[in-house]
TITI-320202 format. One record per residue: residue in one letter; x, y negated, z negated of N, C-alpha, C in turn. Coordinates in steps of 0.02 Angstrom, whole numbers, padded with zeros to 5 digits, always signed. Layout:
BEGIN
AXYZXYZXYZ
...
//
This chain:
BEGIN
M+05398-02011-07011+05442-01975-06967+05488-02025-06933
A+05551-02008-06928+05600-02053-06896+05589-02053-06820
R+05604-02109-06790+05599-02114-06718+05651-02067-06687
G+05633-02039-06630+05678-01995-06595+05727-02034-06553
K+05748-02004-06498+05797-02032-06452+05781-02105-06435
R+05829-02150-06448+05824-02221-06431+05759-02253-06456
G+05734-02229-06512+05674-02259-06540+05610-02240-06503
A+05613-02188-06461+05555-02168-06421+05497-02147-06466
L+05438-02170-06449+05379-02149-06485+05358-02078-06465
V+05371-02061-06402+05353-01996-06375+05413-01970-06336
R+05430-01906-06348+05488-01878-06314+05473-01806-06293
R+05493-01791-06231+05484-01724-06205+05534-01677-06237
R+05509-01618-06256+05552-01566-06286+05574-01517-06232
R+05624-01478-06248+05648-01427-06200+05595-01375-06183
D+05550-01362-06230+05498-01312-06218+05438-01339-06179
G+05442-01403-06159+05388-01433-06119+05335-01469-06159
A+05337-01460-06225+05291-01497-06268+05320-01567-06280
Y+05284-01607-06318+05306-01676-06331+05305-01692-06405
D+05360-01721-06429+05363-01747-06497+05327-01814-06498
V+05285-01823-06547+05250-01887-06557+05276-01917-06622
N+05314-01971-06616+05348-02002-06673+05313-02066-06694
L+05252-02059-06717+05214-02118-06738+05214-02123-06814
R+05219-02183-06838+05215-02195-06910+05142-02191-06932
G+05132-02188-06997+05064-02183-07024+05019-02239-07002
W+05044-02301-07004+05002-02358-06985+04983-02355-06911
E+05028-02326-06869+05012-02321-06798+04956-02270-06787
R+04960-02215-06822+04907-02164-06817+04841-02192-06845
D+04846-02230-06900+04786-02261-06929+04754-02310-06880
L+04796-02349-06846+04771-02396-06797+04733-02360-06742
L+04764-02308-06714+04732-02270-06660+04668-02236-06685
S+04671-02211-06747+04611-02176-06773+04554-02225-06786
S+04569-02289-06791+04514-02338-06798+04491-02364-06729
L+04537-02367-06681+04519-02393-06615+04480-02342-06573
V+04498-02279-06577+04465-02228-06535+04390-02225-06547
P+04366-02223-06610+04293-02223-06620+04260-02288-06595
Q+04296-02343-06600+04267-02406-06575+04258-02403-06499
L+04306-02372-06465+04300-02364-06392+04242-02317-06376
R+04237-02263-06414+04182-02215-06404+04115-02251-06412
E+04109-02292-06464+04047-02330-06476+04032-02377-06418
L+04082-02411-06393+04073-02456-06336+04049-02417-06275
L+04081-02360-06262+04062-02320-06204+03991-02293-06209
T+03974-02267-06267+03907-02237-06275+03853-02290-06279
A+03867-02347-06309+03818-02401-06311+03805-02428-06241
G+03857-02433-06202+03851-02457-06133+03819-02407-06086
S+03821-02343-06105+03793-02293-06060+03717-02295-06059
G+03687-02328-06107+03615-02334-06109+03588-02373-06050
G+03632-02414-06019+03611-02454-05963+03613-02418-05897
G+03630-02353-05898+03634-02315-05837+03686-02344-05790
A+03670-02345-05726+03718-02368-05676+03734-02442-05685
D+03687-02479-05715+03699-02551-05725+03732-02566-05792
G+03746-02516-05833+03775-02527-05899+03840-02565-05897
A+03880-02553-05845+03944-02587-05840+03935-02662-05830
A+03880-02681-05798+03870-02752-05784+03853-02791-05848
V+03829-02756-05899+03809-02789-05961+03870-02815-05999
D+03923-02776-06003+03982-02793-06042+04043-02796-05995
P+04078-02852-05992+04136-02857-05947+04190-02805-05961
T+04195-02783-06024+04245-02731-06038+04226-02665-06006
L+04161-02651-06004+04139-02590-05970+04148-02597-05895
K+04138-02656-05869+04148-02667-05798+04221-02653-05780
R+04266-02667-05827+04337-02654-05816+04351-02579-05814
L+04315-02541-05855+04324-02468-05857+04285-02432-05802
F+04231-02462-05780+04189-02434-05727+04182-02486-05672
P+04236-02498-05635+04235-02554-05587+04187-02545-05529
T+04170-02601-05499+04127-02602-05441+04163-02568-05383
A+04129-02524-05349+04159-02490-05291+04145-02528-05227
Y+04087-02559-05223+04066-02595-05163+04044-02665-05183
A+04091-02711-05185+04076-02779-05207+04029-02816-05160
D+04029-02798-05097+03988-02834-05047+03919-02804-05038
D+03905-02748-05071+03841-02714-05061+03815-02687-05127
A+03772-02725-05160+03747-02707-05227+03709-02641-05226
A+03670-02629-05174+03631-02567-05171+03677-02507-05164
L+03727-02513-05121+03775-02458-05111+03815-02446-05175
D+03834-02501-05209+03871-02494-05271+03828-02461-05325
A+03764-02479-05329+03719-02448-05378+03712-02374-05365
E+03708-02355-05301+03704-02284-05283+03769-02248-05304
Y+03826-02279-05289+03890-02250-05308+03894-02241-05384
Q+03876-02293-05421+03878-02290-05494+03832-02234-05520
S+03774-02227-05490+03727-02175-05513+03756-02105-05500
L+03798-02098-05449+03828-02033-05433+03888-02016-05477
V+03929-02066-05494+03992-02051-05528+03996-02073-05601
R+03955-02119-05621+03963-02149-05688+03958-02098-05744
D+03909-02053-05742+03901-02004-05795+03962-01958-05800
D+03990-01938-05742+04050-01896-05743+04110-01934-05771
L+04116-01998-05752+04171-02039-05778+04164-02047-05854
L+04103-02060-05876+04090-02068-05948+04106-02004-05985
E+04082-01948-05959+04094-01883-05991+04169-01870-05995
G+04206-01886-05943+04279-01876-05943+04313-01920-05995
R+04292-01982-05999+04321-02027-06049+04307-02004-06120
L+04246-01981-06132+04228-01957-06199+04267-01893-06217
A+04277-01849-06168+04316-01788-06180+04389-01806-06195
T+04415-01857-06161+04482-01881-06174+04488-01906-06246
L+04439-01945-06268+04440-01970-06336+04437-01913-06387
D+04398-01861-06371+04395-01802-06415+04465-01771-06423
K+04501-01763-06367+04568-01733-06369+04615-01776-06411
V+04610-01841-06404+04654-01885-06442+04638-01879-06517
E+04574-01881-06534+04555-01876-06605+04578-01810-06635
E+04575-01756-06595+04595-01690-06619+04670-01686-06632
T+04710-01728-06599+04783-01723-06603+04816-01784-06635
L+04777-01829-06663+04806-01889-06693+04856-01876-06748
D+04847-01822-06785+04893-01807-06840+04950-01760-06819
A+04949-01738-06757+05000-01690-06734+05067-01724-06720
D+05120-01689-06737+05187-01714-06721+05212-01687-06655
V+05180-01633-06631+05197-01602-06567+05132-01589-06529
I+05130-01611-06466+05070-01600-06425+05090-01574-06356
T+05042-01547-06320+05053-01521-06253+05050-01577-06202
E+05070-01561-06141+05066-01610-06087+04993-01630-06074
E+04948-01582-06075+04877-01598-06065+04852-01646-06118
Q+04872-01635-06179+04852-01680-06234+04883-01749-06226
L+04947-01751-06204+04980-01816-06194+04947-01854-06136
L+04925-01818-06085+04889-01851-06030+04824-01882-06056
A+04791-01848-06102+04731-01876-06133+04749-01939-06173
W+04804-01937-06209+04827-01996-06246+04839-02053-06197
M+04872-02038-06141+04886-02091-06092+04821-02123-06068
G+04772-02083-06051+04708-02111-06029+04674-02152-06082
A+04672-02127-06143+04638-02163-06197+04675-02228-06215
V+04741-02225-06219+04779-02286-06236+04771-02337-06181
N+04771-02315-06118+04761-02362-06063+04691-02393-06066
D+04641-02353-06080+04573-02380-06086+04569-02431-06144
L+04599-02414-06200+04600-02461-06257+04634-02527-06238
R+04690-02521-06202+04727-02580-06180+04686-02621-06132
L+04652-02589-06085+04610-02625-06037+04552-02661-06072
V+04520-02627-06119+04464-02658-06155+04488-02718-06195
L+04542-02709-06232+04567-02765-06273+04592-02822-06229
G+04627-02805-06175+04651-02856-06129+04595-02895-06098
T+04540-02862-06082+04482-02896-06053+04450-02942-06105
R+04443-02917-06166+04413-02957-06219+04455-03019-06235
L+04522-03012-06230+04567-03067-06244+04581-03110-06183
D+04555-03089-06125+04567-03124-06062+04641-03129-06046
V+04676-03073-06054+04748-03070-06041+04761-03076-05966
S+04812-03116-05950+04833-03122-05880+04909-03126-05877
E+04936-03118-05817+05009-03121-05809+05036-03190-05822
E+04995-03241-05813+05017-03310-05820+05010-03337-05891
M+04999-03295-05939+04986-03319-06007+05050-03347-06039
D+05040-03398-06079+05095-03425-06119+05102-03382-06181
E+05156-03395-06218+05164-03360-06281+05107-03378-06329
I+05085-03330-06368+05029-03341-06413+05054-03375-06477
D+05018-03426-06496+05033-03462-06558+05017-03415-06617
P+05064-03406-06663+05051-03362-06720+04990-03383-06762
D+04970-03446-06757+04912-03470-06795+04846-03458-06757
D+04851-03435-06695+04792-03420-06656+04753-03365-06692
P+04687-03373-06700+04648-03322-06735+04650-03254-06701
D+04665-03253-06636+04670-03189-06600+04741-03161-06599
A+04788-03193-06632+04858-03170-06631+04865-03097-06652
P+04831-03074-06705+04836-03004-06724+04811-02957-06668
L+04759-02977-06633+04734-02935-06578+04784-02933-06520
F+04818-02988-06508+04870-02988-06457+04927-02942-06477
E+04942-02938-06541+04993-02891-06566+04971-02819-06553
V+04908-02804-06566+04882-02737-06552+04886-02722-06478
Y+04869-02771-06436+04873-02763-06364+04946-02747-06344
A+04993-02785-06370+05064-02774-06354+05086-02704-06378
Y+05063-02683-06436+05080-02617-06461+05052-02563-06414
L+04990-02570-06393+04960-02520-06348+04998-02516-06282
A+05020-02574-06257+05059-02575-06195+05126-02539-06206
W+05157-02550-06263+05221-02518-06279+05211-02442-06286
L+05158-02422-06321+05144-02350-06328+05131-02319-06260
L+05093-02352-06218+05079-02326-06151+05144-02319-06112
E+05187-02368-06116+05252-02365-06082+05292-02305-06106
N+05292-02292-06171+05327-02234-06198+05297-02168-06174
I+05232-02165-06170+05199-02104-06146+05217-02091-06073
V+05213-02142-06032+05230-02135-05961+05303-02114-05953
A+05348-02145-05991+05419-02127-05987+05430-02055-06008
A+05396-02032-06060+05403-01963-06082+05377-01914-06029
L+05321-01931-05998+05294-01887-05946+05338-01885-05884
A+05374-01940-05871+05419-01943-05813+05486-01910-05827
D+05501-01895-05889+05566-01866-05909+05565-01791-05896
W+05589-01772-05838+05591-01701-05819+05653-01671-05847
//
């Protein structure tokens, strides 16, 4: 499918729905990343409230609420973690259901935004991305992952721009 207005990946339509102008490889990439995120989330959920502490990427998705009080934070995590996990998994379901769609609703696009942001956060944490990073050497073994990270950031930017386009 050709890119829409100014090469936008996602564009709001007059009827309130959204055109999704992703190429096959982009859809394939997302269809491979979403199950990996689901696996990470469900594998980490076995640790209960402490599951986030096991994997730094999970800690990024389920951040500490009370850094100065471990007991209070554990109580907080026990109260909200299952709901947060359930919400993230439901979001991934919506994305998987609409990955092949060329037109999606605002609710579905919001799910895409959440899932793409979570994927970006996980990959950025694994790659130790920071604002002060130098350009990545193309020979770096992680260079392809940095390209995926950059793509996810670009896709997220397009989604946010489309949602802001009233």
